[in-house]
N, C-alpha and C positions, 0 to 999 in steps of 0.2 A: 504493500500500500504506500502511495506517495503522499507527502504533505499531510500527515495524519493529525496535525495539531488543531484543526478547526472542525466544526460540525455544521451540517446543513440539515435542518428538519423541514420536510416538505409534506404538507397536507396530512399530518399525522392524525390518525383516528384510533380510538380505543373504546371498545364497548365490553360490558360484562353482562352476560345473560340478556343480551338484546338492548341493554340500556346504554346509550351513548354518553361517554364521559369526556373524551377528547374529540373535538369536532373540527378537524382540519387545522392543526397547529402548524404554522410556518414561522421559522426562526433561523437566523444566521448567527452562529456563535463564532466570533472572530478569534483566531489563534492568538495566544499570548495575552489575552484580555480577560477581564471579569465581566461576564454577562449576567445581569440580575434577572431573575424570573419572579415577578411579584404578583400578588393577588390574594383575595380572601380565601378562607377555608372552602374547599370544594370547587375552586376555580380550575383545577387540573394541573397545577404547577408541579406538585410532587410526583404525580403519575407520569408527567413528561420526563422528569428526572429519572424515575425508575425505568422508563422505556429506553432512555439513553444507555443506562448501565446494563440493560438486558434482564431486569427483574420485575416484570409486570405482575399484577396479581393473578392468582389462579383463575382460569376460565376467561381471561382477557383475550379479546380478538383485536389485533392491531392491523392497521393499513397505512398506506403512504410510505414514506422513506425517512430514514435517519442516515445520512451519508457521512462517512468518516473515511478519509483517505481514498475516496473513489468507490467505496463499496457501500451497499445498502445493508446496514446492520440487521434490519428486520428479515433479510433473506439468508443470513448466515445460519448454519447448523449449530447445534448446542456445543459441539467440540470447539469450533472456531470462536464462538461467543465467549466460552469459558476461558479460552486462551487470551482473549483481549481484556477480559474483566480483571482488573488489578494490575495487569502489566501495561495496558495502554489507556484504559478508562477506569477510574476508581471513584469511590463514593465515600463521603463522610455523612453520618446520620445525625439527626437531632439529638438523640440520646446515645452518647458514646458507650455507656454501660451495656446497651442492648447489642452492640456488635462485638463485645468482649465476653469470653466465657468466665463466669465468676470463680470457677474452681481451678483455673489454669493460670500460671504466672504470665505476666506480660511477655517475658522473654520467650517462653514456649510458644505462645500464640503467634507472635510476630515473626519469630525465627522460622517456623514451619512455612509461613506465607512467603517469606523472602527466598527460602531455599527452593520452594516449588517453582517459582517464576524465574529466578535468576540463576538457578543451578549452582548455588554457593555451598561451600562446606558449612558445618554448624558454626565453627569459629569465625569464618568469613562473614556469615550472616549476622552474628552477634556484633562484630566490629562495625558493620554497616548500621545496625540499629542504634548502637551507642552514639555514633556520629549523628544520626538523624534526630535522636532524642535531644542531643545537645543543640542541634540547629533549631528545634522548636521550643527550646528553653525549658525542658523538663529538668528539675534539679537532680543531681546525682544520677546521671543516666545509667551508669553501670549497676548501681543499686536498684534502680527502677525496674530493670529487667527481672530481678528476683522477686519483686512484689506482685501482689494480686490486685485486681481492679478496686476492691473495696478500700484499699489503703491510699487511694488518691482522691483529691477533690474533683468536683465536676470539671473545672477548668483544666486541671492537669490531665484528666482522662480524655478531654477533647483534644488536647495537644498530642497525646499518645495515639489517639485514633487517626489524627492527621498524619503523624509520622508513619503509621502503618500503611495509610492510604498512598503515600508518596514513596514508600520504600522501594518499589519496583520501577521507579522513574516513569510513571504514566504521563501521557501528554495532556490528558483531560481529567479534571477533578470536578465531580458533581457534589456540591455541599448543600445538604438539605436542612435548612433551619439550624445551622451549626452553633448559633449563639442564643437560641430562644430560652434554654433552661439555665442560662448563666446570668449572674448579676452584672450591672453596668460596667464596673471596673474590669472584671474578667472578660466580658464581651469585647471591650475595646482591645484587649490584648490579643484575642483570637482574630479580630478583624485586621489588626496590624500584621499578624502572622500570615494570614491569607494574602494580603497585599504584597508582602515581601516575597512569598513563594511565587506569585505571579510575576513580579518584577525581576527577581533574581534568577529564577529557574525557567522563565518563559512558559509557565504552566497556564493552560487554558482552564478557566474556572467558570462553572455554571453555578451561581449562587441563588438558591431558592429560599425565599422568605416572604412573609406577609408584611414585614416591617419596612415601610418606605424610608424610615429614618436610617436603617442599616444600608439600604440601597444608596441613599444620597451620600453616605460616608465612604462607600467602597466601590460600587459598580462603575465600570467604564461605559457600559450601555445597559439599558433597562428595557425589558419586555413586560408589559402588563397583561395578565390573563384574566378572562372572565368567561364563565360558562364553557370552558374547554377550548377557548380560542385566544389568540393574541390580539388584543384590541388596540394596543399602541406599542411602538418600538422606536427607540432612538437613543442618542447619547444622553448621559446622565443629566447634564444641565438642561437640555431641552425638555426632557420628560418631567423633571422635578419643577423647573421654573416656568415652563411654558407648555403645560400639558394640553394636548389637542383633543383627547377623548373625554367626554363628560364623566365616565367612570373613573378615569385617572384623576381628574380634578376632585371628585368626591372623596377618593382615598386620601389625597393630600389635604383637603380641607378638614377631614375628620381627625387628622393627626398633626396639627400645626406645631405644637410644642415639641413633639418627637422629631419632626423633620428639621426644625430649627436647631435643636440640640445636636442632631447628627451632622448637620452642616458644619457646626463648630468642630465636632469630632473628626470630620474629614481632614481638617488642617493638620491634626495630629497623626492620622493614619496615613495620609498621602505623603 
């Protein structure tokens, strides 16, 4: 596959038991940028992200195309999709504890993941993970590998989950509400981390959130979803300051204080 860093979503549909949830999603995800996917609960933003990573709900029927490196991901078999997941396209979830086994040490979980995709020895995988945990600013990375999920705060767990997601050097990272469960101070740190990964590693990030304050602080471009469709798309300044769609304007008008606060935070994150 050539130029695998960008994504093109074309007329993406998803239905479950005959009920339409995604109704023709069109979206261009620019390589090396942060594309925000905003909307209220039920708008289809998370299902769009799950479709990108290849983990739609059971019984889901998909149509259209998700193009990555010239291939339509929806047409790939399970073996090829599994090979891409983690190695080329990775995901960070809202609740990091949900993606980590509570009875296994951090080192065991992440080492197996890295060894599978990168074909590293156990010691080589641990060295890489120590370096990654240091990059995402987890205290005492060597000791962290010996600990279990319950021994970390929510913010530290999210940093560990991000380290695991980027361990195999994916080109695309889907981040689904990665700061929703965190307090404001910790949230700012995670946003700063994602911005740095995009800028320093050239990582393409799809940031899914209902919070336009987060979008105004971080995203390079923003897509607003409603009823399973993208109703507005543009660069951050245009969408936040000059929204064209009435629904986008209503979202911004409903959260004036959060958007204003996030705009100030953007100066710190940027």
